[in-house]
Biopython code that builds the backbone (N, CA, C, O; Angstrom):
import numpy as np
from Bio.PDB.StructureBuilder import StructureBuilder

atoms = [
    (1, "MET", "N", (83.993, 75.040, 89.207)),
    (1, "MET", "CA", (85.334, 74.947, 89.047)),
    (1, "MET", "C", (86.208, 76.362, 89.546)),
    (1, "MET", "O", (87.406, 76.454, 89.817)),
    (2, "TYR", "N", (85.171, 77.384, 89.556)),
    (2, "TYR", "CA", (85.450, 78.885, 90.142)),
    (2, "TYR", "C", (85.688, 78.613, 91.388)),
    (2, "TYR", "O", (86.629, 79.157, 91.964)),
    (3, "THR", "N", (85.017, 77.880, 91.903)),
    (3, "THR", "CA", (85.300, 77.547, 93.560)),
    (3, "THR", "C", (86.369, 76.588, 94.016)),
    (3, "THR", "O", (86.926, 76.530, 95.112)),
    (4, "LEU", "N", (86.516, 75.930, 93.060)),
    (4, "LEU", "CA", (87.901, 75.201, 93.187)),
    (4, "LEU", "C", (88.918, 76.003, 92.976)),
    (4, "LEU", "O", (89.723, 76.010, 93.907)),
    (5, "PHE", "N", (89.205, 76.772, 91.970)),
    (5, "PHE", "CA", (90.562, 77.554, 91.883)),
    (5, "PHE", "C", (90.847, 78.610, 92.777)),
    (5, "PHE", "O", (91.934, 79.129, 93.027)),
    (6, "ILE", "N", (89.668, 78.871, 93.247)),
    (6, "ILE", "CA", (89.706, 79.935, 94.403)),
    (6, "ILE", "C", (89.949, 79.177, 96.009)),
    (6, "ILE", "O", (90.379, 79.855, 96.942)),
    (7, "SER", "N", (89.655, 77.897, 96.148)),
    (7, "SER", "CA", (89.780, 77.476, 97.303)),
    (7, "SER", "C", (91.665, 77.126, 97.048)),
    (7, "SER", "O", (92.469, 77.157, 97.979)),
    (8, "LEU", "N", (91.928, 76.905, 96.018)),
    (8, "LEU", "CA", (93.393, 76.455, 95.514)),
    (8, "LEU", "C", (94.097, 77.567, 95.654)),
    (8, "LEU", "O", (95.282, 77.261, 95.521)),
    (9, "VAL", "N", (93.963, 78.853, 95.880)),
    (9, "VAL", "CA", (94.543, 80.238, 95.458)),
    (9, "VAL", "C", (94.523, 80.258, 97.302)),
    (9, "VAL", "O", (95.597, 80.460, 97.869)),
    (10, "ILE", "N", (93.325, 80.052, 98.089)),
    (10, "ILE", "CA", (93.814, 80.331, 99.670)),
    (10, "ILE", "C", (94.521, 79.399, 100.153)),
    (10, "ILE", "O", (95.496, 79.752, 100.818)),
    (11, "ILE", "N", (94.260, 77.918, 99.975)),
    (11, "ILE", "CA", (95.390, 77.023, 100.419)),
    (11, "ILE", "C", (96.773, 77.524, 100.100)),
    (11, "ILE", "O", (97.589, 77.682, 101.007)),
    (12, "SER", "N", (97.086, 77.797, 98.757)),
    (12, "SER", "CA", (98.566, 78.216, 98.008)),
    (12, "SER", "C", (98.943, 79.204, 99.101)),
    (12, "SER", "O", (100.070, 79.226, 99.596)),
    (13, "ALA", "N", (97.960, 80.018, 99.457)),
    (13, "ALA", "CA", (98.616, 81.431, 100.008)),
    (13, "ALA", "C", (98.968, 81.117, 101.322)),
    (13, "ALA", "O", (100.031, 81.457, 101.842)),
    (14, "ILE", "N", (97.905, 80.337, 101.975)),
    (14, "ILE", "CA", (98.405, 79.957, 103.500)),
    (14, "ILE", "C", (99.809, 79.229, 103.539)),
    (14, "ILE", "O", (100.751, 79.498, 104.284)),
    (15, "LEU", "N", (99.744, 78.314, 102.636)),
    (15, "LEU", "CA", (101.104, 77.691, 102.776)),
    (15, "LEU", "C", (102.141, 78.435, 102.335)),
    (15, "LEU", "O", (103.238, 78.050, 102.739)),
    (16, "LEU", "N", (102.132, 79.573, 101.489)),
    (16, "LEU", "CA", (102.967, 80.118, 101.292)),
    (16, "LEU", "C", (103.477, 81.019, 102.521)),
    (16, "LEU", "O", (104.690, 81.143, 102.695)),
    (17, "VAL", "N", (102.576, 81.633, 103.356)),
    (17, "VAL", "CA", (102.691, 82.321, 104.520)),
    (17, "VAL", "C", (103.556, 81.383, 105.391)),
    (17, "VAL", "O", (104.620, 81.892, 105.744)),
    (18, "LEU", "N", (103.310, 80.036, 105.841)),
    (18, "LEU", "CA", (104.044, 79.362, 106.353)),
    (18, "LEU", "C", (105.441, 78.893, 105.980)),
    (18, "LEU", "O", (106.361, 78.654, 106.762)),
    (19, "VAL", "N", (105.448, 78.799, 104.654)),
    (19, "VAL", "CA", (106.761, 78.483, 104.276)),
    (19, "VAL", "C", (107.721, 79.757, 104.413)),
    (19, "VAL", "O", (108.864, 79.733, 104.869)),
    (20, "VAL", "N", (107.095, 80.773, 103.972)),
    (20, "VAL", "CA", (108.153, 82.103, 104.340)),
    (20, "VAL", "C", (108.362, 82.156, 105.616)),
    (20, "VAL", "O", (109.492, 82.530, 105.929)),
    (21, "LEU", "N", (107.459, 81.839, 106.677)),
    (21, "LEU", "CA", (107.723, 82.097, 107.910)),
    (21, "LEU", "C", (108.950, 81.191, 108.525)),
    (21, "LEU", "O", (109.822, 81.565, 109.309)),
    (22, "ALA", "N", (108.757, 79.851, 107.925)),
    (22, "ALA", "CA", (110.094, 78.737, 108.220)),
    (22, "ALA", "C", (111.405, 79.721, 107.979)),
    (22, "ALA", "O", (111.981, 80.203, 108.954)),
    (23, "GLN", "N", (111.751, 79.935, 106.914)),
    (23, "GLN", "CA", (112.666, 80.451, 106.521)),
    (23, "GLN", "C", (113.735, 80.913, 107.529)),
    (23, "GLN", "O", (113.367, 81.617, 108.470)),
    (24, "ASN", "N", (114.653, 80.670, 107.441)),
    (24, "ASN", "CA", (116.050, 81.533, 107.849)),
    (24, "ASN", "C", (116.006, 82.921, 107.721)),
    (24, "ASN", "O", (116.194, 83.149, 106.526)),
    (25, "SER", "N", (115.832, 84.133, 108.423)),
    (25, "SER", "CA", (116.010, 85.387, 108.075)),
    (25, "SER", "C", (117.258, 85.897, 108.633)),
    (25, "SER", "O", (117.935, 84.977, 109.091)),
    (26, "LYS", "N", (117.825, 87.110, 108.759)),
    (26, "LYS", "CA", (119.016, 87.754, 109.458)),
    (26, "LYS", "C", (119.124, 87.298, 110.704)),
    (26, "LYS", "O", (120.125, 86.750, 111.166)),
    (27, "GLY", "N", (117.618, 87.612, 111.542)),
    (27, "GLY", "CA", (117.424, 87.525, 112.776)),
    (27, "GLY", "C", (117.531, 86.094, 113.363)),
    (27, "GLY", "O", (117.275, 85.849, 114.542)),
    (28, "GLY", "N", (117.959, 85.090, 112.383)),
    (28, "GLY", "CA", (117.390, 83.563, 113.056)),
    (28, "GLY", "C", (115.760, 82.916, 112.494)),
    (28, "GLY", "O", (115.488, 81.736, 112.276)),
    (29, "GLY", "N", (114.898, 84.059, 112.369)),
    (29, "GLY", "CA", (113.403, 83.635, 111.690)),
    (29, "GLY", "C", (112.761, 82.566, 112.943)),
    (29, "GLY", "O", (113.138, 82.420, 114.106)),
    (30, "LEU", "N", (111.810, 82.004, 112.295)),
    (30, "LEU", "CA", (110.661, 81.148, 112.943)),
    (30, "LEU", "C", (110.988, 80.052, 113.285)),
    (30, "LEU", "O", (110.635, 79.433, 114.289)),
    (31, "SER", "N", (111.999, 79.612, 112.095)),
    (31, "SER", "CA", (112.238, 77.810, 111.967)),
    (31, "SER", "C", (112.725, 77.622, 113.276)),
    (31, "SER", "O", (111.988, 76.946, 113.993)),
    (32, "SER", "N", (113.874, 78.080, 113.829)),
    (32, "SER", "CA", (114.247, 77.561, 115.107)),
    (32, "SER", "C", (113.210, 77.576, 116.572)),
    (32, "SER", "O", (113.129, 76.709, 117.442)),
    (33, "GLN", "N", (112.701, 78.494, 116.495)),
    (33, "GLN", "CA", (111.582, 78.994, 117.774)),
    (33, "GLN", "C", (110.526, 77.704, 117.552)),
    (33, "GLN", "O", (110.315, 76.946, 118.499)),
    (34, "PHE", "N", (109.738, 77.452, 115.979)),
    (34, "PHE", "CA", (108.858, 76.396, 116.275)),
    (34, "PHE", "C", (109.209, 75.104, 115.928)),
    (34, "PHE", "O", (108.273, 74.367, 115.618)),
    (35, "GLY", "N", (110.156, 74.720, 115.909)),
    (35, "GLY", "CA", (110.749, 73.060, 115.751)),
    (35, "GLY", "C", (110.850, 73.009, 114.216)),
    (35, "GLY", "O", (110.380, 72.109, 113.520)),
    (36, "GLY", "N", (111.563, 74.151, 113.752)),
    (36, "GLY", "CA", (111.943, 74.045, 112.060)),
    (36, "GLY", "C", (113.516, 73.561, 112.140)),
    (36, "GLY", "O", (114.165, 73.392, 111.108)),
    (37, "SER", "N", (114.036, 73.368, 113.361)),
    (37, "SER", "CA", (115.493, 73.141, 113.584)),
    (37, "SER", "C", (115.440, 71.623, 113.300)),
    (37, "SER", "O", (116.356, 71.265, 112.560)),
    (38, "GLY", "N", (114.695, 70.746, 113.653)),
    (38, "GLY", "CA", (114.397, 69.019, 113.663)),
    (38, "GLY", "C", (114.418, 68.996, 111.926)),
    (38, "GLY", "O", (115.248, 68.201, 111.485)),
    (39, "ALA", "N", (113.690, 69.690, 110.966)),
    (39, "ALA", "CA", (113.962, 69.410, 109.943)),
    (39, "ALA", "C", (115.239, 69.699, 109.147)),
    (39, "ALA", "O", (115.755, 69.010, 108.267)),
    (40, "SER", "N", (115.560, 70.665, 109.564)),
    (40, "SER", "CA", (117.224, 70.875, 109.434)),
    (40, "SER", "C", (118.251, 70.090, 109.483)),
    (40, "SER", "O", (119.160, 69.900, 108.674)),
    (41, "ASN", "N", (117.983, 69.555, 110.721)),
    (41, "ASN", "CA", (118.877, 68.426, 111.221)),
    (41, "ASN", "C", (118.419, 66.922, 110.236)),
    (41, "ASN", "O", (118.972, 65.834, 110.072)),
    (42, "LEU", "N", (117.593, 67.315, 109.909)),
    (42, "LEU", "CA", (117.091, 65.855, 109.166)),
    (42, "LEU", "C", (117.540, 65.707, 107.782)),
    (42, "LEU", "O", (117.726, 64.576, 107.331)),
    (43, "ILE", "N", (117.771, 66.972, 106.918)),
    (43, "ILE", "CA", (117.980, 66.624, 105.777)),
    (43, "ILE", "C", (119.341, 67.739, 105.455)),
    (43, "ILE", "O", (119.944, 67.697, 104.383)),
    (44, "GLY", "N", (119.631, 68.537, 106.361)),
    (44, "GLY", "CA", (121.067, 68.937, 106.520)),
    (44, "GLY", "C", (120.348, 71.203, 106.210)),
    (44, "GLY", "O", (119.240, 71.483, 105.754)),
    (45, "VAL", "N", (121.152, 71.995, 106.534)),
    (45, "VAL", "CA", (120.907, 73.061, 106.660)),
    (45, "VAL", "C", (120.823, 73.709, 105.227)),
    (45, "VAL", "O", (119.907, 74.473, 104.922)),
    (46, "LYS", "N", (121.984, 73.302, 104.244)),
    (46, "LYS", "CA", (122.233, 73.759, 102.826)),
    (46, "LYS", "C", (120.515, 73.101, 102.392)),
    (46, "LYS", "O", (119.949, 73.972, 101.731)),
    (47, "LYS", "N", (119.799, 72.126, 102.544)),
    (47, "LYS", "CA", (118.990, 71.703, 101.758)),
    (47, "LYS", "C", (117.450, 71.717, 102.186)),
    (47, "LYS", "O", (116.460, 71.156, 101.717)),
    (48, "THR", "N", (117.605, 72.408, 103.046)),
    (48, "THR", "CA", (116.384, 72.901, 104.021)),
    (48, "THR", "C", (116.394, 74.155, 103.366)),
    (48, "THR", "O", (115.546, 74.345, 102.494)),
    (49, "GLY", "N", (117.120, 74.945, 103.609)),
    (49, "GLY", "CA", (117.094, 76.198, 102.866)),
    (49, "GLY", "C", (116.790, 76.478, 101.514)),
    (49, "GLY", "O", (116.264, 77.527, 101.141)),
    (50, "ASP", "N", (117.242, 75.200, 100.512)),
    (50, "ASP", "CA", (117.142, 75.044, 99.050)),
    (50, "ASP", "C", (115.403, 74.674, 98.669)),
    (50, "ASP", "O", (114.714, 74.873, 97.669)),
    (51, "LEU", "N", (115.173, 74.131, 99.834)),
    (51, "LEU", "CA", (113.858, 73.244, 99.646)),
    (51, "LEU", "C", (112.706, 74.231, 99.818)),
    (51, "LEU", "O", (111.661, 74.250, 99.167)),
    (52, "LEU", "N", (113.144, 75.199, 100.993)),
    (52, "LEU", "CA", (111.728, 76.405, 101.443)),
    (52, "LEU", "C", (112.303, 77.489, 100.108)),
    (52, "LEU", "O", (111.671, 78.544, 100.171)),
    (53, "GLU", "N", (112.982, 77.490, 99.332)),
    (53, "GLU", "CA", (113.296, 78.586, 98.728)),
    (53, "GLU", "C", (112.178, 78.035, 97.161)),
    (53, "GLU", "O", (111.426, 78.721, 96.468)),
    (54, "ARG", "N", (112.519, 76.585, 97.083)),
    (54, "ARG", "CA", (111.688, 76.488, 95.787)),
    (54, "ARG", "C", (110.189, 76.099, 96.238)),
    (54, "ARG", "O", (109.241, 76.001, 95.459)),
    (55, "LEU", "N", (110.150, 75.927, 97.401)),
    (55, "LEU", "CA", (108.377, 76.149, 97.844)),
    (55, "LEU", "C", (108.005, 77.353, 97.630)),
    (55, "LEU", "O", (107.029, 77.682, 96.956)),
    (56, "THR", "N", (108.762, 78.073, 98.191)),
    (56, "THR", "CA", (108.321, 79.633, 98.245)),
    (56, "THR", "C", (107.885, 80.078, 96.546)),
    (56, "THR", "O", (106.884, 80.694, 96.183)),
    (57, "TRP", "N", (108.893, 79.585, 95.788)),
    (57, "TRP", "CA", (108.631, 79.915, 94.480)),
    (57, "TRP", "C", (107.656, 79.203, 93.852)),
    (57, "TRP", "O", (107.148, 79.834, 92.925)),
    (58, "GLY", "N", (107.149, 77.951, 94.053)),
    (58, "GLY", "CA", (106.171, 77.215, 93.639)),
    (58, "GLY", "C", (104.951, 77.863, 93.830)),
    (58, "GLY", "O", (104.109, 78.132, 92.973)),
    (59, "PHE", "N", (104.926, 78.107, 95.109)),
    (59, "PHE", "CA", (103.454, 78.349, 95.926)),
    (59, "PHE", "C", (103.198, 79.992, 95.087)),
    (59, "PHE", "O", (102.116, 80.125, 94.516)),
    (60, "ALA", "N", (104.080, 81.039, 95.048)),
    (60, "ALA", "CA", (103.950, 82.107, 94.525)),
    (60, "ALA", "C", (103.526, 82.085, 92.836)),
    (60, "ALA", "O", (102.861, 82.940, 92.252)),
    (61, "ILE", "N", (104.112, 80.867, 92.269)),
    (61, "ILE", "CA", (103.561, 80.782, 90.832)),
    (61, "ILE", "C", (102.220, 80.090, 90.838)),
    (61, "ILE", "O", (101.328, 80.335, 90.025)),
    (62, "ALA", "N", (102.153, 79.334, 91.674)),
    (62, "ALA", "CA", (100.566, 78.618, 91.819)),
    (62, "ALA", "C", (99.938, 79.614, 92.017)),
    (62, "ALA", "O", (98.935, 79.630, 91.302)),
    (63, "ILE", "N", (100.032, 80.487, 92.655)),
    (63, "ILE", "CA", (98.702, 81.549, 93.136)),
    (63, "ILE", "C", (98.632, 81.972, 91.758)),
    (63, "ILE", "O", (97.587, 81.718, 91.157)),
    (64, "MET", "N", (99.688, 82.654, 91.069)),
    (64, "MET", "CA", (99.233, 83.363, 89.878)),
    (64, "MET", "C", (98.827, 82.789, 89.147)),
    (64, "MET", "O", (98.051, 83.542, 88.560)),
    (65, "VAL", "N", (98.791, 81.640, 88.599)),
    (65, "VAL", "CA", (98.395, 80.513, 88.019)),
    (65, "VAL", "C", (96.633, 80.077, 87.942)),
    (65, "VAL", "O", (95.853, 79.676, 87.078)),
    (66, "PHE", "N", (96.590, 80.395, 89.254)),
    (66, "PHE", "CA", (95.270, 80.010, 90.009)),
    (66, "PHE", "C", (94.316, 81.184, 89.980)),
    (66, "PHE", "O", (93.091, 81.066, 89.976)),
    (67, "SER", "N", (94.965, 82.299, 89.961)),
    (67, "SER", "CA", (94.473, 83.626, 89.847)),
    (67, "SER", "C", (94.102, 83.881, 88.357)),
    (67, "SER", "O", (93.134, 84.603, 88.120)),
    (68, "LEU", "N", (94.644, 83.465, 87.588)),
    (68, "LEU", "CA", (94.513, 83.842, 86.113)),
    (68, "LEU", "C", (93.381, 82.669, 86.113)),
    (68, "LEU", "O", (92.178, 82.926, 86.120)),
    (69, "ALA", "N", (93.762, 81.729, 86.106)),
    (69, "ALA", "CA", (92.680, 80.292, 85.674)),
    (69, "ALA", "C", (91.243, 80.832, 86.221)),
    (69, "ALA", "O", (90.332, 80.570, 85.436)),
    (70, "THR", "N", (90.795, 81.609, 87.533)),
    (70, "THR", "CA", (89.866, 81.720, 88.009)),
    (70, "THR", "C", (89.203, 83.200, 87.079)),
    (70, "THR", "O", (87.996, 83.435, 87.130)),
    (71, "ASN", "N", (90.013, 83.966, 86.389)),
    (71, "ASN", "CA", (89.819, 84.841, 85.283)),
    (71, "ASN", "C", (88.797, 84.067, 84.055)),
    (71, "ASN", "O", (87.767, 84.533, 83.567)),
    (72, "PHE", "N", (89.289, 83.082, 83.829)),
    (72, "PHE", "CA", (88.231, 82.063, 82.353)),
    (72, "PHE", "C", (87.567, 81.615, 83.167)),
    (72, "PHE", "O", (86.446, 81.997, 82.830)),
    (73, "THR", "N", (87.420, 80.842, 84.359)),
    (73, "THR", "CA", (86.377, 80.230, 84.973)),
    (73, "THR", "C", (85.669, 80.957, 85.609)),
    (73, "THR", "O", (84.967, 80.342, 86.413)),
    (74, "THR", "N", (85.488, 82.468, 85.600)),
    (74, "THR", "CA", (84.204, 83.365, 86.425)),
    (74, "THR", "C", (83.016, 82.957, 85.955)),
    (74, "THR", "O", (82.854, 83.155, 84.751)),
    (75, "PRO", "N", (82.155, 82.458, 86.526)),
    (75, "PRO", "CA", (80.728, 82.872, 85.994)),
    (75, "PRO", "C", (80.269, 84.259, 85.443)),
    (75, "PRO", "O", (80.251, 85.385, 85.938)),
    (76, "SER", "N", (79.901, 83.746, 84.220)),
    (76, "SER", "CA", (79.232, 85.301, 84.047)),
    (76, "SER", "C", (77.907, 85.650, 83.935)),
    (76, "SER", "O", (77.199, 84.886, 83.278)),
    (77, "PHE", "N", (77.276, 86.887, 84.553)),
    (77, "PHE", "CA", (76.067, 87.003, 84.406)),
    (77, "PHE", "C", (75.695, 87.804, 83.052)),
    (77, "PHE", "O", (76.562, 88.267, 82.312)),
    (78, "ASN", "N", (74.404, 87.908, 82.829)),
    (78, "ASN", "CA", (73.682, 88.778, 82.116)),
    (78, "ASN", "C", (73.460, 89.858, 82.494)),
    (78, "ASN", "O", (72.277, 90.025, 82.792)),
    (79, "GLN", "N", (74.342, 91.030, 82.668)),
    (79, "GLN", "CA", (73.852, 92.300, 83.203)),
    (79, "GLN", "C", (74.044, 93.097, 81.775)),
    (79, "GLN", "O", (74.783, 92.660, 80.892)),
    (80, "SER", "N", (73.582, 93.847, 81.701)),
    (80, "SER", "CA", (73.857, 94.802, 80.732)),
    (80, "SER", "C", (74.687, 96.393, 81.098)),
    (80, "SER", "O", (74.068, 97.229, 81.757)),
    (81, "ASP", "N", (75.384, 96.537, 80.857)),
    (81, "ASP", "CA", (75.913, 97.925, 81.125)),
    (81, "ASP", "C", (75.435, 99.069, 80.799)),
    (81, "ASP", "O", (75.712, 99.495, 79.678)),
    (82, "GLU", "N", (74.622, 99.837, 81.663)),
    (82, "GLU", "CA", (74.000, 100.923, 81.639)),
    (82, "GLU", "C", (74.609, 102.429, 80.938)),
    (82, "GLU", "O", (73.915, 103.351, 80.510)),
    (83, "ILE", "N", (75.828, 102.368, 80.965)),
    (83, "ILE", "CA", (76.305, 103.639, 80.317)),
    (83, "ILE", "C", (76.173, 103.083, 78.752)),
    (83, "ILE", "O", (75.710, 103.817, 77.879)),
    (84, "LEU", "N", (76.578, 101.843, 78.493)),
    (84, "LEU", "CA", (76.798, 101.439, 77.020)),
    (84, "LEU", "C", (75.515, 101.483, 76.531)),
    (84, "LEU", "O", (75.289, 101.836, 75.373)),
    (85, "ASP", "N", (74.426, 101.073, 77.508)),
    (85, "ASP", "CA", (73.082, 101.115, 76.507)),
    (85, "ASP", "C", (72.645, 102.520, 76.385)),
    (85, "ASP", "O", (71.749, 102.742, 75.570)),
    (86, "ARG", "N", (73.320, 103.880, 77.322)),
    (86, "ARG", "CA", (72.615, 104.956, 76.747)),
    (86, "ARG", "C", (73.380, 105.405, 75.858)),
    (86, "ARG", "O", (72.946, 106.400, 75.279)),
    (87, "ALA", "N", (74.648, 104.922, 75.446)),
    (87, "ALA", "CA", (75.521, 105.788, 74.157)),
    (87, "ALA", "C", (74.669, 105.009, 73.238)),
    (87, "ALA", "O", (74.133, 105.688, 72.362)),
    (88, "LYS", "N", (74.394, 103.617, 73.231)),
    (88, "LYS", "CA", (73.425, 103.353, 72.082)),
    (88, "LYS", "C", (72.314, 104.115, 71.757)),
    (88, "LYS", "O", (72.049, 104.630, 70.671)),
    (89, "GLU", "N", (71.680, 104.143, 72.806)),
    (89, "GLU", "CA", (70.341, 105.017, 72.510)),
    (89, "GLU", "C", (70.476, 106.370, 72.023)),
    (89, "GLU", "O", (69.601, 106.907, 71.343)),
    (90, "GLN", "N", (72.072, 107.197, 72.516)),
    (90, "GLN", "CA", (72.032, 108.406, 72.048)),
    (90, "GLN", "C", (72.636, 108.456, 70.495)),
    (90, "GLN", "O", (72.678, 109.488, 69.826)),
    (91, "GLN", "N", (73.029, 107.340, 70.113)),
    (91, "GLN", "CA", (73.434, 107.355, 68.586)),
    (91, "GLN", "C", (72.523, 107.052, 67.707)),
    (91, "GLN", "O", (72.778, 107.314, 66.531)),
    (92, "THR", "N", (71.064, 106.344, 68.091)),
    (92, "THR", "CA", (70.273, 105.994, 67.293)),
    (92, "THR", "C", (69.246, 107.103, 67.622)),
    (92, "THR", "O", (68.354, 107.157, 66.775)),
    (93, "ALA", "N", (69.147, 107.893, 68.507)),
    (93, "ALA", "CA", (68.456, 108.876, 68.420)),
    (93, "ALA", "C", (67.862, 109.507, 67.351)),
    (93, "ALA", "O", (68.722, 109.982, 66.609)),
    (94, "PRO", "N", (66.314, 109.777, 66.833)),
    (94, "PRO", "CA", (65.967, 110.508, 65.999)),
    (94, "PRO", "C", (66.353, 112.016, 65.806)),
    (94, "PRO", "O", (66.341, 112.680, 66.843)),
    (95, "GLY", "N", (66.702, 112.679, 64.616)),
    (95, "GLY", "CA", (66.795, 113.869, 64.479)),
    (95, "GLY", "C", (67.859, 114.578, 65.558)),
    (95, "GLY", "O", (67.655, 115.606, 66.203)),
    (96, "LEU", "N", (69.185, 113.640, 65.568)),
    (96, "LEU", "CA", (70.649, 113.992, 66.066)),
    (96, "LEU", "C", (71.155, 113.236, 64.899)),
    (96, "LEU", "O", (71.078, 112.058, 64.550)),
    (97, "ASP", "N", (71.881, 114.659, 64.252)),
    (97, "ASP", "CA", (72.789, 114.623, 63.035)),
    (97, "ASP", "C", (73.794, 115.252, 63.489)),
    (97, "ASP", "O", (73.775, 116.480, 63.580)),
    (98, "LEU", "N", (74.992, 114.410, 63.902)),
    (98, "LEU", "CA", (76.150, 114.721, 64.309)),
    (98, "LEU", "C", (77.224, 115.498, 63.292)),
    (98, "LEU", "O", (77.992, 116.363, 63.713)),
    (99, "ASN", "N", (77.174, 115.080, 61.916)),
    (99, "ASN", "CA", (77.742, 115.916, 60.505)),
    (99, "ASN", "C", (76.881, 117.297, 60.680)),
    (99, "ASN", "O", (77.177, 118.180, 59.875)),
    (100, "ARG", "N", (76.143, 117.511, 61.361)),
    (100, "ARG", "CA", (75.644, 118.829, 61.161)),
    (100, "ARG", "C", (75.857, 120.006, 62.156)),
    (100, "ARG", "O", (75.455, 121.169, 62.105)),
    (101, "ILE", "N", (76.726, 119.247, 63.216)),
    (101, "ILE", "CA", (76.954, 119.966, 64.610)),
    (101, "ILE", "C", (78.194, 121.184, 63.904)),
    (101, "ILE", "O", (78.651, 121.116, 62.763)),
    (102, "THR", "N", (78.437, 121.938, 64.642)),
    (102, "THR", "CA", (79.641, 122.780, 64.134)),
    (102, "THR", "C", (79.868, 123.357, 65.354)),
    (102, "THR", "O", (78.909, 123.799, 65.987)),
    (103, "PRO", "N", (81.237, 123.443, 65.888)),
    (103, "PRO", "CA", (81.983, 123.594, 66.747)),
    (103, "PRO", "C", (81.591, 125.205, 67.088)),
    (103, "PRO", "O", (81.363, 126.011, 66.186)),
    (104, "ALA", "N", (81.555, 125.504, 68.315)),
    (104, "ALA", "CA", (81.478, 127.023, 69.013)),
    (104, "ALA", "C", (82.754, 127.886, 68.471)),
    (104, "ALA", "O", (83.751, 127.414, 69.016)),
    (105, "THR", "N", (83.067, 128.836, 67.714)),
    (105, "THR", "CA", (83.807, 129.659, 67.619)),
    (105, "THR", "C", (84.099, 130.699, 68.440)),
    (105, "THR", "O", (83.150, 131.473, 68.556)),
    (106, "PRO", "N", (85.320, 131.072, 69.206)),
    (106, "PRO", "CA", (85.436, 131.915, 70.032)),
    (106, "PRO", "C", (85.320, 133.443, 70.011)),
    (106, "PRO", "O", (86.020, 134.008, 69.171)),
    (107, "ALA", "N", (84.626, 134.123, 70.719)),
    (107, "ALA", "CA", (84.100, 135.836, 70.129)),
    (107, "ALA", "C", (85.526, 136.370, 70.355)),
    (107, "ALA", "O", (86.476, 136.076, 71.080)),
    (108, "ASP", "N", (85.286, 137.162, 69.540)),
    (108, "ASP", "CA", (86.480, 137.951, 68.908)),
    (108, "ASP", "C", (86.340, 139.112, 70.394)),
    (108, "ASP", "O", (85.378, 139.727, 70.854)),
    (109, "SER", "N", (87.599, 139.031, 70.752)),
    (109, "SER", "CA", (87.812, 140.028, 71.796)),
    (109, "SER", "C", (88.461, 141.265, 72.133)),
    (109, "SER", "O", (88.810, 141.771, 73.200)),
    (110, "THR", "N", (88.556, 141.784, 70.318)),
    (110, "THR", "CA", (89.292, 143.142, 70.298)),
    (110, "THR", "C", (88.601, 144.649, 71.030)),
    (110, "THR", "O", (87.401, 144.919, 70.983)),
    (111, "ASN", "N", (89.510, 145.395, 71.599)),
    (111, "ASN", "CA", (89.117, 146.432, 72.149)),
    (111, "ASN", "C", (89.007, 147.721, 71.321)),
    (111, "ASN", "O", (88.619, 148.763, 71.849)),
]
sb = StructureBuilder()
sb.init_structure("model")
sb.init_model(0)
sb.init_chain("A")
sb.init_seg("    ")
for serial, (resi, resn, name, xyz) in enumerate(atoms, 1):
    if name == "N":
        sb.init_residue(resn, " ", resi, " ")
    sb.init_atom(name, np.array(xyz, "f"), 0.0, 1.0, " ", f" {name:<3s}", serial, name[0])
structure = sb.get_structure()
């Protein structure tokens, strides 16, 4: 399941890049250079802009959802945390009574 979500994130990211490149920017964008003008003639310029904007938002949301889903399906490894293990050992160490430790007081520095 984890691999499926990672694959979907990668596919969505590639499609998002393609959709963003197909949009018209201030300089005309890549849509007219690589045949995007045929699609705008087919469904109209206004409808093409709306469709590309909705696809952009859709792919961006899909990437976020798939990324969060990978967090819940990440395979868990039975690894112990070395720092937590050391802290537990120090807490249970014999002869260490934290209640009897007194903080050091600064020396009197009067001349």
